[in-house]
NUTIPA-129816 format. One record per residue (C-alpha): residue in three letters; x, y, z. Coordinates in steps of 0.25 Angstrom, whole numbers, plus 5000, padded with zeros to 4 digits. Layout:
# NUTIPA-129816
ALAXYZ/...
//
This chain:
# NUTIPA-129816
MET500050005000/ILE500450154997/ASN500050255008/ARG500150395011/GLU501350365021/LEU502150305011/LEU501850414999/GLN501750545008/PRO502350515024/LYS502350625034/SER503350555041/ILE504350465038/VAL505650385045/VAL506750325039/ILE507050205048/GLY508650185047/GLY508750325042/SER510250375043/ASN511350475040/ASN512050405030/THR511450435017/HIS512250335011/LYS511350225015/PRO509850205013/GLY509450255027/GLY510250395026/ALA509950415012/ILE508450405012/VAL508350505024/ARG509150605015/ASN508250575004/LEU506950595013/ILE507650745017/ASN508050775005/GLY506750754998/GLY506150845007/PHE505050745015/ASP504150845022/GLY503650745032/THR504350695045/LEU505650615043/ARG506050535054/ILE507250435055/VAL507550295063/ASN508950275067/PRO509550215080/LYS510950265077/GLU510750415073/ASP510150525080/GLU509950615068/VAL509950575053/GLN510150675042/GLY509550785051/ILE508350705057/LYS508250655071/VAL508150505071/PHE507450405079/HIS508150295085/ASP506950205085/ILE505650195078/THR504850195091/GLU505350325093/LEU504750365080/PRO503550465079/PRO502350405071/THR502950405055/GLU502250355042/MET503250315034/ALA504450245038/ILE505750205029/LEU506550085033/VAL508150065032/ILE508449965040/PRO508749815041/ALA507649745034/LYS507549655047/MET507149785055/CYS506149825045/PRO504849745048/ASP504949785063/THR505049925061/VAL503949935050/GLU503049855061/ALA503449965073/LEU503250085063/ALA501950035057/ALA501449995071/SER501950125080/LYS502350225070/GLY500950225060/THR502050205050/ARG501250175036/ALA502350175025/PHE503650105024/ILE504850115015/ILE505850015017/ILE507250015011/SER507849915018/ALA508049775010/GLY508349645014/PHE506849595014/GLY506149485004/GLU507149534992/GLU508249454998/THR507849345008/LYS506549275015/GLU506749335028/GLY506749475021/ALA505349435015/LYS504849405029/LEU505249555033/GLU504649615022/GLN503449525024/ARG503349575040/ILE503449725034/LEU502349705024/ASP501449645034/THR501749765043/CYS501449875032/GLU500049795028/ARG499649785042/TYR499849935045/GLY499449985030/ALA500950035028/SER501550065014/LEU502849985013/ILE503950025002/GLY505049915001/PRO505849865007/ASN507049844999/CYS506749984992/ILE507350124991/GLY506050184994/LEU505050294990/LEU505350424983/THR504150524983/ARG504150674981/HIS503550664995/HIS504650575001/HIS506050524996/SER506150385004/VAL507150324995/PHE508750315000/THR509150324984/LYS509650424975/PRO509350484965/ILE508150564969/PRO507350604957/ASP506750744956/LEU505250724959/SER503950784954/PRO502550744955/LYS502550714939/GLY503850634940/VAL503950484940/ASP503250384949/PHE504450264949/VAL504250144956/SER505350034956/GLY505449894960/SER507049904964/GLY507550014971/ALA509050024965/THR508350004951/ALA507450134955/VAL508850214960/PHE509350184946/ILE508050214938/LEU508050354944/GLU509450384941/SER509050354927/ALA507850444929/VAL508550554935/ILE509550574925/LYS508350594914/GLY507650704924/LEU506450604926/GLN505750654939/PHE504950554948/ASN503650574957/SER504150444966/VAL504950334967/TRP504550194972/SER505550094976/ILE504649974981/GLY505849874984/ASN505349734988/GLY503849794986/LYS503349714998/GLN502049794998/ILE502249904988/GLY502549864975/ILE502649934961/GLU501149894957/ASP500749944971/VAL501450084968/LEU500750084954/GLN499450044960/TYR499450164971/MET499950274960/ASP498750224950/GLU497650224961/ASN498250354967/PHE498450414953/ASP498250564952/ALA498550614936/GLU498750764942/ARG499850734953/ASP500450594951/SER501550554941/HIS501150494928/VAL502350414926/LYS502750274933/LEU504150194932/LEU504250064937/TYR505449964940/ILE504749834942/GLU505449714946/ASN504149614949/ILE502849644945/SER502149574957/ASN500749614952/PRO500649634937/ASP499149664937/LYS499249774947/LEU500449834940/LEU499549814926/PHE498349874933/HIS499050004939/ALA499950034929/SER499050034918/SER498050124926/LEU499150224930/ILE499450234915/ARG498050244911/LYS497950364921/SER499050434912/CYS500350374919/ARG501550304912/ILE502350194918/ALA503550124913/ALA504350004921/ILE505449914921/LYS505349764924/ALA506349704928/GLY506749554930/SER505749524917/SER506849434909/GLU506549314902/SER507449234910/GLY506349244921/SER505349174914/ARG505049034916/ALA505348934906/ALA504048894898/SER503748804887/SER503048884877/HIS503448994869/THR502649084876/GLY503249044890/ALA504749064885/ILE504249214880/ALA503449254890/SER504249314902/SER503849374914/ASP504449504904/SER503349464895/ALA502349494906/VAL502949614911/GLU502949674896/ALA501449624896/LEU501149694909/PHE501849824905/ARG501249834891/LYS499749804897/ALA499949914907/GLY500550014898/ILE501950024906/VAL503050054897/ARG504149954900/CYS505649994902/PHE506949904903/SER507850004910/ARG508050124919/GLU508350204909/GLU507250154900/LEU506150174913/THR506650314916/THR506650354900/VAL505250314899/GLY505050384912/CYS505650514906/ILE504850494892/PHE503550494901/ASN503950624908/SER504150684893/LEU502750644889/GLY501950694901/ASP500550694896/ARG500850644882/THR500550514879/GLN501650414876/GLY500850344865/SER500950484856/LEU502550464857/LYS502750414840/ARG503450524832/PHE504850594837/ALA505450714835/ILE507050704837/VAL507750854839/THR509150834841/HIS510350914840/ALA511450784838/GLY511050694827/GLY511450554833/PRO510550544845/GLY509250594836/VAL509750474827/MET509750364838/LEU508450424844/THR507750414830/ASP508250274828/ALA507850234843/LEU506350294840/SER506250224828/LYS506550104833/GLY505550104843/GLY504450134833/LEU504450274835/GLU504650384824/VAL505450504822/PRO504650564811/LYS505350644798/LEU505050784800/GLU504850854786/GLY503950954779/ASP503851114782/ALA503951104798/ALA505351024796/ASN505851124787/GLU505451244797/LEU506251174807/LYS507451154799/ALA507551294796/GLN507551344809/LEU508651254813/PHE510151244809/PRO510551194795/GLY510851064796/SER509851024805/SER508850914803/VAL507450914805/ALA506950774799/ASN506750714814/PRO507750704820/ILE507750864822/ASP509350894822/ILE509651034826/LEU511050994825/ALA512151014837/THR512051184835/GLY510651174837/THR510051284847/PRO508951284857/GLU508051344847/HIS508251254838/LEU507751144847/GLY506651214852/ILE506451244838/ALA506451094834/ILE505551054845/ASP504451154841/TYR504351104826/CYS504250954834/GLU503251004842/ASN502251094833/ARG502651064820/PHE502950914819/ASP501650834819/ASN502250704818/ILE503050724832/ASP502650674844/ALA503750694853/ILE505150764853/MET506550714856/VAL507550824859/ILE509250764858/PHE509950874864/GLY511350874871/THR512650934870/PRO514050914867/GLY514451004878/LEU514851134868/VAL513551204874/THR512451204886/LEU511151154884/TYR510351244892/GLU509551324882/THR509351194873/TYR508751104887/ASP507951254890/MET507351244875/LEU507051094876/HIS506351114892/LYS505551214885/LYS505051124873/ILE504651014882/LEU503751104891/GLU503151174877/CYS503051064868/LYS501750954868/LYS502550854862/PRO503450794871/ILE504950814870/PHE505950704876/PRO507450764879/ILE508550704876/LEU509850764882/PRO511050674881/SER511950764887/LEU511850724901/HIS513350744905/THR513850874896/ALA512350944898/GLY512050894911/PRO511651024917/GLU510851054905/VAL510150934906/GLU509850934922/GLU509351084920/PHE508351014910/LEU507850914918/LYS507651004929/LYS506551064922/GLY505850924923/HIS506350864909/VAL506850734907/ASN508050674900/PHE508250574889/SER509750574888/ASP509750454879/GLU508850464865/VAL508750304862/THR508350274876/LEU507250374875/ALA506750304862/THR506950174868/ALA506050214879/LEU504950294870/THR504750164863/GLN504450084876/VAL503450204880/THR502750224865/LYS502650064865/THR501950044878/PRO500550044876/ALA499350104885/PRO498850014895/ALA498049884891/PRO496549904895/PRO496049814906/GLU494949754897/ILE495049614892/GLU494649584877/LEU493549474878/PHE492949484865/GLY492949354858/VAL493549264869/ASP492749164875/VAL493249164890/PRO492249054895/ARG492548964885/ILE494048994888/ARG493948944903/ASP493148824900/ILE494248784890/ILE495348804901/GLY494448744912/GLY494448624903/ILE495948604904/LYS496448504915/ASP497948494912/ASN499048584912/GLY499848634900/TYR499848644885/VAL498248644880/SER497848564867/PRO497648624853/THR496248614856/ILE496248694867/VAL496948794862/ARG496148814851/GLN494848814861/LEU495548934868/PHE495949004856/GLU494449004851/CYS493949054864/ALA494849184862/GLY494549194847/ILE496149164843/PRO496049104829/MET496848974826/VAL497348904813/PRO496348784811/GLU496948654817/MET496548524821/VAL497348424832/SER497048284832/THR497948154834/ASN497048104820/LYS497848114808/ASP496648104800/GLU495948204807/LEU497048304806/ILE497148284790/ALA495748294789/PHE495848434796/ALA496848474787/GLU496048444774/LYS495148524780/VAL495748654784/GLY496648634770/TYR498248624769/PRO499248654773/VAL499148634788/VAL500148614800/ALA500148504810/LYS500748514824/VAL501048424833/VAL500148424846/GLY500748414860/PRO502248464860/VAL502448604864/HIS503248644853/LYS502948594841/SER503948644832/ASP505248584841/VAL504548444838/GLY504348454825/GLY502748464827/VAL502448544818/ALA502248534801/LEU501848644793/ASN501348664779/ILE500748524778/ARG499948514766/THR499448364763/ALA498748264771/GLU499948164770/HIS500948264775/LEU500048294787/ALA499848144791/LEU501448144792/GLU501548254800/PHE500348204809/ASP501248064811/ARG502448124813/MET501948234823/MET501248124832/LYS502648074836/ILE503048194842/LYS503348174856/ASP502048234864/ALA501248234852/THR499748234855/ALA499148274842/VAL499448344830/MET498748484825/VAL498548534811/GLN498248674808/LYS497948744796/MET499248804790/ILE499148954789/SER500149064786/GLY500449214794/THR501449274802/GLU501749204815/VAL501349274827/PHE501449224842/ILE500449244853/GLY500849184868/ALA500349194882/LYS501149164895/TYR500449164910/GLU501349254918/GLU501049244934/ARG500549384938/PHE500449444926/GLY499549344917/HIS499549304903/VAL500649384894/VAL500249364880/LEU501349374870/CYS501349394855/GLY502349394845/LEU502949344831/GLY502549184831/GLY503249044828/ILE504749034832/PHE504949184832/VAL504249194846/GLU505349124852/VAL506649174844/LEU506249314842/LYS505349334855/ASP504649454850/VAL503449454858/SER502549554865/SER501749524877/GLY500449574884/LEU499749534896/ALA498249464896/PRO497349514894/LEU497649594881/SER496949694873/TYR497149744858/ASN498049854862/GLU498949774869/ALA499149674859/TYR499249764848/SER500349824857/MET501049674858/ILE501049664844/HIS501649794840/SER502749784851/LEU503149654844/ARG504649664837/GLY504149584825/TYR502949674823/LYS503349714810/ILE503149564806/LEU501749564810/LYS501349684805/GLY502049644790/THR503249664784/ARG503949654771/GLY502649644762/GLN502049544772/LYS500749574778/GLY500649584794/ILE499849514803/ASN498249534808/GLU498849614820/GLN497249634825/LYS497149494825/TYR498449464831/ALA498049554842/GLU496649504844/ILE497249364846/ILE498249424857/VAL497049484865/ARG496149354864/LEU497349274869/SER497549374879/THR496049364884/LEU495949204883/LEU497249214893/ARG496449304903/PHE495549194905/ALA496449084904/ARG497449104914/GLU497748954914/ILE498448964900/LYS499848994904/GLU500648994891/MET500149014877/ASP500749014864/ILE500049034850/ASN501349024841/PRO501049054830/LEU499849124826/LEU499949154812/ALA499449294807/ASP499349374793/GLU498549484790/ASN497249434791/ASN497149334803/VAL498049274816/VAL497949144818/ALA498449044831/VAL499148924823/ASP499848854836/ALA499648884851/ARG499748814863/ILE499148844878/ARG499748804892/ILE498748794903/GLU499148784918/LYS498048774928/ASP498148794944/
//
């Protein structure tokens, strides 16, 4: 629980506060004093009489009632201290800096549980243990540096790691990113990242609160809670970016199907973030760069950022930025016509206005202002402006950066300042940042982060697409399955029929004559596949382009001799682009749905996108469009593309089926064959696991 005593305490006691500012107990007192805490600050230390100018209490029994306590003492002393403060001093908020709890030993976990039980019994908030503290505009209850500039419109930052939080703050401060609050949750015994988001969501005030949230997550203990409150905040005009650490494929369990091998926990995280509308980042630099992008956007929508003008006085960085934006699917449109000619006439000879707009190394602050004005008012094919301006040390840049400051305030289009001369023009950059701006010192890092921002979809609607899906029949079929494991092709077909997923005509039988009759009915050529082995191709259990009854009979006889064969399936042979849809059930997350190129390419290339069931049509389209091989699906080199609408429809229908069949733990449809008219499932398997 998060209460008033934690956020706005009238009195704080530091248990273990000291004069040694090189240790946590002394550093946290220093930060509270320097931060201007306007309540009563108390210290408990049995060995000191005065700490940093504050009279010391030698024992907690001497304390008057105190609303919040910060503990910087050995772990074994913390449970009794919390109990005494809560019971006799009315303390209702605790920040425990100390380590040595559940993150280290079982005994430590017992101590941690005792603290939690006490806090729950007295209705007290608990941050930590094993954290750097809590930093707000009201109190600086952290022992670390740097202390960033704090502003009501700054960033709310929540971190599952104290050390990482410090390094992220270092990255942010250099860029000029301001903060509203910094939460280090440590072990998160009572208050985790999801709980902080819940509080921010349920108490959100659009006029008062920050609209930007940055997260560093090491464990998602409650995905549903994170999804609900993150997407709710984003719908309330907030922006959220996050790093999720510890999501490598090596952490996923081995699985028997293609989907199981690909759908690691990272796929679940990717799917969750996509559904919530969270911008996913993979490094400290990227996270803080995205935070600065959010800052630069203000109230503008991130979906409107497609076309960029680059104003520079150095050709090379402009070229690198153009390349990086284009690689991310963003545009640097050519500027031409009367307006471009007018602009060129106002710059020095040799300047270029094609985009990038190069005003040359000799360009003046006035030239910079003119170029920005044209991008703002005359070029309708520009959504945002990027300004690259540094110095080789021959001149100062105060006037140039004053001009940039003025234009950022005047222009409706967002301006992204790229000021690379952090050493040579350090004082000028520092003065620019003090005016409330941010700086992107590297143009390629900015372009990469912008790509992530613009490709992140809006939060998905909570409604489930039920049209055309027979949920009662799905439950009847699942209920009738007695054994765990892979179900028969007949059951697969029945489930797909309930969901409206088209399949190629097929028959499964142990009778050769029946299969020959079926082949003659649907027409040759046909495909024969062994039933039983999971990986048919690996055991020679697939025969293509069978054109005669004699050939089919020979293949039947051969396949029935394959180990574990139980029958043979015959399908009408069709052609098209091979695509893939799969799903895997992840504990706590639910079903992760995957799509991508089909056949062996799904394993070799691993070019897949993930979504969290149930999916909306917008989510399905976003998954398809984010594939590296999307150009193949769209059509290339004279080949027609696939029917994206029907592919998306199958993805959505499959996700609805899974929503009502949690017993399905893995599913592969590999391949589906797609052309400009239809998308049809050719080969599929489903693994059921009941409790």
